C-alpha positions in Angstrom: 71.0 -134.3 -123.7 68.2 -132.0 -124.9 65.3 -129.8 -123.8 62.2 -132.1 -123.9 59.4 -129.6 -124.3 58.3 -126.0 -124.4 59.8 -122.9 -126.0 63.3 -124.4 -126.4 62.1 -127.9 -127.3 64.9 -129.9 -129.0 67.7 -127.5 -127.9 70.8 -129.6 -127.6 72.5 -129.4 -124.2 76.2 -130.2 -123.8 76.7 -133.1 -121.4 79.3 -133.2 -118.6 82.7 -134.3 -119.9 83.4 -136.6 -116.9 81.6 -138.8 -114.4 81.6 -136.3 -111.5 78.2 -134.9 -112.8 75.3 -137.3 -113.2 72.7 -135.8 -115.6 69.0 -136.4 -115.0 67.9 -138.9 -117.6 65.3 -137.8 -120.2 62.8 -140.4 -118.8 63.1 -139.0 -115.3 63.1 -135.4 -116.5 59.9 -136.0 -118.6 58.2 -137.6 -115.6 59.2 -134.8 -113.2 58.2 -132.0 -115.6 54.8 -133.6 -116.5 54.0 -133.8 -112.7 55.1 -130.2 -112.2 53.0 -129.0 -115.2 50.0 -130.9 -113.9 50.4 -128.9 -110.7 50.8 -125.6 -112.5 54.3 -125.3 -110.9 56.2 -124.1 -114.0 55.9 -120.4 -113.5 57.6 -117.8 -111.4 61.2 -118.0 -110.1 63.2 -121.1 -110.2 66.3 -122.1 -108.2 68.4 -124.9 -109.7 70.7 -125.9 -106.9 73.5 -128.3 -107.7 72.8 -127.4 -111.3 75.5 -129.5 -113.0 74.8 -128.8 -116.7 71.8 -126.5 -116.0 69.5 -129.0 -117.8 66.7 -128.9 -115.1 66.6 -125.1 -114.8 66.7 -124.7 -118.6 63.8 -127.2 -119.0 61.8 -125.1 -116.4 62.6 -121.9 -118.4 61.6 -123.6 -121.6 58.2 -124.6 -120.0 57.3 -121.1 -118.8 59.3 -120.2 -115.7 60.0 -116.4 -115.7 63.6 -116.5 -114.3 66.1 -118.9 -112.9 69.1 -119.0 -110.5 71.7 -121.7 -111.1 74.1 -122.7 -108.4 77.0 -125.2 -108.5 80.3 -125.3 -106.6 82.2 -126.9 -109.6 83.8 -124.3 -112.0 83.4 -126.9 -114.8 79.7 -127.3 -114.1 79.2 -123.5 -114.1 81.1 -123.2 -117.4 78.9 -125.9 -118.8 75.8 -124.2 -117.6 76.8 -120.9 -119.2 77.4 -122.8 -122.5 74.0 -124.5 -122.3 72.3 -121.1 -121.4 73.4 -119.6 -124.8 70.2 -118.6 -126.7 68.0 -118.6 -123.6 66.0 -115.3 -123.5 64.6 -115.4 -119.9 66.6 -113.7 -117.1 69.0 -115.9 -115.2 71.9 -115.7 -112.8 74.7 -118.3 -112.3 76.7 -118.6 -109.1 79.8 -120.7 -108.6 79.7 -121.4 -104.9 78.8 -124.1 -102.3 75.0 -124.6 -101.8 75.2 -123.5 -98.2 76.9 -120.2 -99.1 74.3 -119.6 -101.9 71.3 -120.4 -99.6 72.6 -118.0 -97.0 73.0 -115.2 -99.5 69.7 -115.7 -101.3 66.8 -113.8 -99.7 64.0 -114.0 -102.2 61.4 -116.9 -102.2 61.4 -119.2 -105.2 58.3 -120.9 -106.7 60.2 -124.0 -107.8 63.4 -125.3 -106.3 65.2 -128.1 -108.2 67.7 -130.2 -106.1 69.9 -132.8 -107.8 72.9 -133.1 -105.5 75.6 -135.8 -105.8 74.1 -138.9 -104.4 77.1 -139.9 -102.3 77.1 -136.6 -100.3 73.6 -137.3 -98.8 73.0 -133.5 -98.3 69.4 -133.3 -99.6 67.8 -133.1 -96.1 70.3 -130.4 -95.0 69.7 -128.3 -98.1 65.9 -128.6 -97.6 66.2 -127.7 -93.9 68.1 -124.5 -94.8 65.6 -123.6 -97.6 62.6 -124.0 -95.1 64.4 -122.1 -92.3 65.3 -119.2 -94.6 61.8 -119.1 -96.1 63.3 -119.5 -99.6 60.2 -121.5 -100.8 57.2 -119.4 -101.7 54.0 -120.3 -99.8 52.6 -122.4 -102.7 56.0 -123.4 -104.1 57.4 -126.9 -104.7 60.8 -128.5 -104.1 61.8 -131.3 -106.5 64.6 -133.6 -105.2 66.3 -136.3 -107.3 68.2 -138.6 -104.9 69.4 -142.1 -104.4 66.7 -144.5 -103.4 68.8 -145.3 -100.4 68.7 -141.7 -99.1 65.7 -141.1 -96.9 64.3 -137.6 -96.6 62.5 -138.5 -93.3 64.5 -136.0 -91.2 62.7 -133.0 -92.7 60.8 -130.3 -90.8 57.4 -131.5 -89.7 55.5 -129.0 -91.8 56.9 -130.4 -95.1 54.8 -132.9 -97.0 56.5 -135.5 -99.3 55.4 -137.6 -102.2 58.2 -139.9 -103.5 58.3 -142.1 -106.6 61.0 -144.7 -107.3 62.6 -145.0 -110.8 65.1 -147.8 -110.6 67.9 -146.8 -108.2 66.7 -143.2 -108.3 63.9 -141.6 -106.2 62.2 -138.4 -107.1 60.5 -136.5 -104.3 58.1 -133.5 -104.4 58.0 -131.4 -101.3 55.6 -128.6 -100.4 55.0 -126.7 -97.2 51.3 -126.1 -97.3 49.5 -128.9 -99.2 49.9 -132.6 -99.9 51.1 -133.7 -103.4 49.0 -136.7 -104.5 49.7 -136.9 -108.3 
């Protein structure tokens, strides 16, 4: 695992030591961040929910995000995220808590929200619903969701627009409140 591009390009990231955390592959990460860069979405505040190793949020910081908040309920994932954040200069916060607790406590909007929850939990739609209800996505912000191809995100609030791409058994979805994503 490594940072693909930007200020910290090539930085080695420690991988999870067990199979409970499924890191985003470099191929998917490169696709996602190229799309985000083309939409000028790599600035401002980032929320890396279900952060695992912190790789997605660190990639966003490397590519120009001004700050990041990392959340995971696993103490092992939080420890791994702290290890991977060593040497990162941008401001960040790390919370060891359940996503629902974190979303209830957060009260500032984010420009980019990265969601990569455990596939088997099927909690993507619930997390997005809370984010929209609490207005945690800035007006021109984006939500990126990595999810199993089997998990549909069709039960989202009506105002949310989705563009989904399939990469094998994985789907990547980009969600915005105000404009359609047609990359």
